C-alpha positions as CSV (number, residue, x, y, z in Angstrom):
1,X,-24.2,17.6,10.4
2,X,-24.6,14.0,9.4
3,X,-22.2,11.9,7.1
4,X,-24.4,12.4,4.2
5,X,-24.4,16.0,4.4
6,X,-20.6,16.2,4.6
7,X,-18.6,17.0,1.6
8,X,-16.0,14.2,0.9
9,X,-13.5,16.2,-0.8
10,X,-11.1,16.1,2.3
11,X,-12.0,12.5,2.9
12,X,-8.4,10.6,3.6
13,X,-9.7,7.7,2.0
14,X,-10.4,9.3,-1.3
15,X,-7.2,11.3,-1.2
16,X,-5.1,8.0,-0.7
17,X,-7.0,6.5,-3.5
18,X,-5.9,9.1,-5.8
19,X,-2.4,8.3,-5.2
20,X,-2.4,4.3,-4.5
21,X,-6.0,3.3,-5.6
22,X,-5.1,1.5,-9.1
23,X,-4.5,-1.9,-9.5
24,X,-0.8,-1.8,-11.3
25,X,0.1,0.8,-8.3
26,X,-0.7,-1.6,-5.7
27,X,1.1,-4.3,-7.5
28,X,4.3,-2.3,-7.5
29,X,4.1,-1.4,-4.1
30,X,3.4,-5.2,-3.4
31,X,6.7,-6.0,-5.3
32,X,8.7,-3.1,-3.9
33,X,7.9,-4.3,-0.1
34,X,9.1,-7.8,-1.2
35,X,12.4,-6.3,-2.6
36,X,12.2,-5.4,-6.3
37,X,13.8,-2.4,-7.1
38,X,14.7,-2.4,-10.9
39,X,12.3,-1.5,-13.5
40,X,13.1,-4.7,-15.6
41,X,12.2,-6.6,-12.7
42,X,8.9,-5.0,-12.0
43,X,8.2,-5.2,-15.7
44,X,8.9,-9.1,-15.8
45,X,7.3,-9.8,-12.5
46,X,4.3,-7.8,-12.5
47,X,3.6,-8.2,-16.6
48,X,2.2,-4.9,-17.3
49,X,3.4,-2.4,-20.1
50,X,6.7,-0.5,-20.1
51,X,4.6,2.7,-20.5
52,X,2.2,2.1,-17.6
53,X,5.1,1.0,-15.4
54,X,7.1,4.2,-16.1
55,X,3.8,6.3,-15.6
56,X,3.0,4.6,-12.2
57,X,6.6,4.8,-11.0
58,X,6.9,8.5,-12.0
59,X,3.7,9.1,-9.9
60,X,4.9,7.0,-6.8
61,X,8.3,8.8,-6.9
62,X,6.5,12.6,-7.6
63,X,4.2,11.3,-4.3
64,X,7.1,10.7,-2.3
65,X,6.4,7.0,-2.1
66,X,9.4,5.8,-3.8
67,X,12.7,7.4,-4.3
68,X,15.3,6.8,-7.1
69,X,18.5,5.6,-6.4
70,X,21.3,5.3,-9.1
71,X,23.0,2.0,-9.6
72,X,25.6,0.9,-12.6
73,X,26.2,-2.6,-13.3
74,X,29.7,-3.1,-15.0
75,X,29.9,-2.5,-18.5
76,X,26.5,-0.7,-18.7
77,X,25.3,2.7,-18.2
78,X,23.8,4.1,-15.1
79,X,20.2,3.4,-14.1
80,X,17.8,3.9,-11.4
81,X,16.4,1.5,-8.8
82,X,13.4,2.3,-6.7
83,X,13.3,2.3,-3.1
84,X,10.5,2.7,-0.8
85,X,10.7,5.8,1.3
86,X,9.2,6.0,5.0
87,X,6.0,7.2,3.7
88,X,6.1,4.1,1.1
89,X,6.6,1.8,4.2
90,X,3.7,3.2,6.0
91,X,1.8,1.6,3.4
92,X,2.9,-2.0,4.5
93,X,0.2,-2.4,6.9
94,X,-2.7,-1.4,4.1
95,X,-0.9,-4.0,1.6
96,X,-1.2,-6.6,4.7
97,X,-4.8,-5.9,5.3
98,X,-5.4,-6.3,1.6
99,X,-3.5,-9.5,1.7
100,X,-5.3,-10.8,4.8
101,X,-8.6,-10.0,3.3
102,X,-7.8,-12.1,0.1
103,X,-6.6,-15.0,2.1
104,X,-9.9,-15.0,3.6
105,X,-12.2,-14.4,0.8
106,X,-10.4,-15.0,-2.3
107,X,-7.6,-17.5,-1.8
108,X,-7.1,-20.5,-4.6
109,X,-6.8,-24.0,-3.4
110,X,-3.4,-23.9,-3.3
111,X,-2.9,-21.6,-0.5
112,X,-1.2,-18.3,0.0
113,X,1.3,-17.0,-1.8
114,X,3.5,-15.8,1.2
115,X,3.7,-16.9,4.6
116,X,4.3,-13.8,6.8
117,X,5.6,-14.6,10.2
118,X,6.9,-12.6,13.2
119,X,10.8,-13.2,13.1
120,X,11.3,-13.7,16.6
121,X,8.7,-16.1,17.4
122,X,7.6,-17.6,14.0
123,X,3.8,-16.8,14.5
124,X,1.4,-15.5,11.8
125,X,1.1,-11.9,11.2
126,X,-2.2,-10.5,11.5
127,X,-3.3,-6.7,10.8
128,X,-5.9,-5.5,13.4
129,X,-7.5,-2.2,14.3
130,X,-6.8,-1.4,18.0
131,X,-7.6,1.3,20.8
132,X,-4.6,3.3,21.0
133,X,-5.2,3.7,25.0
134,X,-5.9,-0.2,25.9
135,X,-3.8,-1.8,23.2
136,X,-6.9,-4.0,22.5
137,X,-8.4,-5.3,19.0
138,X,-11.8,-3.8,18.2
139,X,-14.5,-4.8,16.1
140,X,-16.6,-2.5,13.8
141,X,-19.7,-2.5,16.5
142,X,-16.8,-1.2,19.1
143,X,-16.1,1.9,17.3
144,X,-17.9,5.2,16.9
145,X,-17.1,7.4,13.9
146,X,-17.8,11.3,14.5
147,X,-17.1,14.1,11.8
148,X,-14.0,15.5,12.4
149,X,-12.6,19.3,12.4
150,X,-12.1,19.1,8.7
151,X,-15.6,18.2,7.8
152,X,-17.7,20.5,5.8
153,X,-21.1,20.8,4.3
154,X,-21.9,19.5,0.5
155,X,-21.8,22.2,-1.7
């Protein structure tokens, strides 16, 4: 069976996009990675409607990417803030890869918004695809993709 003959119903890219593949969702995740936790802060910083923000936060929480943690300001009612779970933090390399691509191909003349560096040595952080055995960076021409055990014929 070849790629074009395989059903994509079980494709991890497709399934991931079903959860996080919408612009506002990615921007919420970007802000969460950068320490934003409260509804009003997401709303103010991203600029989306309260209804859309509520919907996206609910979906991310249902998917186990965010969790709610109650907090209460003095004299105010109890509210929830949103924190990334382990599953949410596992999306950090995806966000870094998107930012890296954007810095290469869409960056404005004013330069990058964030300068992400390794805390210990202050070198810039880059996302790479590597060989798990050799720990060496790979280019697309150095990789072979084969259909996996989950591949099924298109119906």
